[in-house]
N, C-alpha and C positions, 0 to 999 in steps of 0.2 A: 528525461522526459520532463518537459515543462509542466510547473504547476503541481508534480507529483510530491509531496514531504516527505514520503516515508511509505514502507511497507511492513506487517506484522503476519507473521505465519501463525495461523493457530489461534490460540487463546492470545498472542503478541502481549500487550502491555498489562493484560490483566496477570500474567505471572509473576507479575511484580506484588500480587496482594494474594500469591498461592503458596502454601506450603508445598516443598519437593516430593511429599507423599501424594499431595495432590495433583501437582502439576507433570508425573512422571507418567508416562504410556504404557501401560503395563502391556506384554508381550502373550499373546494367544498361541498354544499351537495349532499345526494346519499347515496346508498350504493353498492358498498363496498366506505367506505370514502377516497375520491383522494385530492389532492392538486392542486394546478394551474400548479406550479412549481415542482422541484425537486432537488433544492441547496441543500438540508439535506442528499440528496444520500437515502433517507428512513429512516433514523436515528434521532429522537430527544430526546436528552436528554438518548440516551443508548437505547431508547424505538423504537421498529418498529413502523413507523407510516401510515402502508398500501400500501406505495409506494414499488416502485422496489429498493431493496437495490442497490446500486450502490457507488464503490470505486476501488481506484487507489493505487497502491501499488510499490512503488520503490526497484528496486533491481540493488545492486551494481554489477559493471562489473566484470570478473575474474579481478585477479592483476598481472596473470602472461603476461606479455606482452615481447615482443622481444625487446621493445626499453630502453634503458640503463637508469637506475632509480638509483637515489643518495639513501644512506643507511647509517646504522651503524652500524661498528663491534663490536657487542656484548663484545667481548674479550676486545678489546680496547679501547673501548669509542669513537675509530675515525672515520672520514667521510670516507666512503666506498663505492663504483659503485658496483651495482648488474647487472651481466649480466644473461636472461634467453635465453636458448635455448631449441626451442621445446615447444609444450603446455602439460602443466602439470596439468590445472586444467580444468576438463570437463566444458563443456556450462551447464547452471544449469537451462536455458532458458525451456528447455521441460520438467525439472523436476520440476521448479518452480510454474508453473501453475498448475497442478494435487494437489499439497501439498498445496497452496493458495486456491483453490475451497474447499480441504477437510477440512481446519482448516475455512473456512467460515461456511462449513456446520455442523461442530462442535458447533460454536457459536452460530449458527441460532437452534439449540436443546435447547438452554437455553432459547429462546423465546417462551413461551406458545403459542400454536396454529398456529405457522408459518409455522411448518413444518406438520400438521397435514391433 
């Protein structure tokens, strides 16, 4: 997806700050199978663990801004300034959410039993 720069499930990059004992999602007895926490965002080893799938998706801001920017003149290879007037890039936020939701739905159809 254009402008999407990554995906993080559950605690995502905060895992780097956690000990294994804090990051683990302890399974609880009973049906359906649940975990005490959901640090893994419902995914363990690429497989749904029965908890809600939770993820964040960073989206790059629109690059066309009214502030003067440094660039390079591609013909000469020299440093140049770029000034943009008006807005040329649409706000993708209103479009990004349904596209990300659709991509998630397609991915979930690959997990047997999730959407049944």
